[in-house]
N, C-alpha and C positions, 0 to 999 in steps of 0.2 A: 584462483589458486587456493585461497583459504577454504572455499567450499569443497574443493577436492580433498583437502587434508581432513576436514571434518567428516566427509563421507567415508574416507578410508578408515578413519578412527572408528566410526560407527560399524563399518563392515568387520573390522578386526574384533571389536567387542562382541558383535553378534556371532562371529564364527568360533570364538574361543570355547563356548559351552559345547559346540558340536564336536570339536576335537577332543575335549575331555570325555564326552560320551563315547566317541569312537575308541578311546584308550581303555574304556571300561568293558568293552566287548570281550567275552571269553574266547579263547582260541577255538573251541569247538563251534561256537556260534559264528565266528568269523569264517571258519572253514566251510560251514554249511552255506553261509551267505555267498561266499566266493564260488562255491560249487553250483549254487542255484543260478548265479549270474552267468557263469560259463556255459552251463547247459542251455539256459534260455537263449543266450546269444547264438548258440550253435544249432538251434532248431531250424531245419529246412522244411518249409511248408510245401508239400507236393501240389502240383497244378490242380488235381481234382478237388482239393479243398476250396479252391476259389469258385467251383461250380456249385457249392452248397450255399445255403442261406446263412451261414455263420457270420456273425459280426460281433464286435465287442471283445472283451478280454476273456480268454478261456484259461483256466488253471487246471493243469493235469498233475495230480499228485504222483510222483515217481518214487518208489522205494529202491534204494541202491544199497547193495551189500558189497563189502570189500573184504579182502583177506588182510593179514597183518602187515603186508607190504604196501597196501593202498591200491592194489589192483582191483578193478571192478569185476566181480564174479557173478553177479546177478542183478537184473533190473526188472522190476514189476511195476505195472501201472495200477493206480488206485481206482476206486469206483468213480463212475460218471456222476459227478455232482452238478454237471452243467446240463440242465434238462431242456434247454431251448432247441438244440439241434442234435438229435440222437444219431442221424446219419453221418454227421461230420466228426463226432467225437472219436470214433476208431481211427480216423485219418490222423487227427492231432495226437492221439495217444501213441500211435506208431512213430510219428515224427519225434515226439518227446523221448520215447524209449531209445530211438536210434541216436539222438543227440547225447543221451546219457552213456550209451555204449561207446560212442566215439570219443568220449572224454578219456576213457581207458584207465586213468590213474587219479587217485585222491591223495592229497598230502596228509598222510597219517602213518603212524607206526603201530596201529592196533586194528583189529577187525572191527568193522563198523556196520551198522544198519541205520541208514538215515532216510527220512522222507523229505523230498525236495518238491516244493510247489513250482512247477515249470509254467511260466506265464507265456501265453501266445496271444498276440493282439491282432485281430482281424478288423480292418477298417472297411466300411462299405465303399464300393467303387463309385467315386463321385465323377469320374471322367467318362463313364459309359453313357451313351445317349440312347434314349428309347426311340424306337422307330415306329 
């Protein structure tokens, strides 16, 4: 029991700097982070992407423009900085743009132009068997 109390105290002391750092995040940075998480979570990878040799983490930079009500009015993809698989990049680029468009609204009261790095993780298929 005493060990649990000590571990809990250590955990609380370790977590307190994290909460103070989180409190120091600017509202714009927090908004961008939340938008990045929302878009990355909503990316739907089409089946043809799995037919490519893509694996690892791909980051697609997406520029999002909003009006002064927070409605998304434009979405553009940035350059292909991922040189490993040029055939797969357009597939992921389109998936990231679609996820951004599907977000539809950003919590803001001013017109914005933000660039969000959308992360897509492709893991190699470890269940496939070679014949």
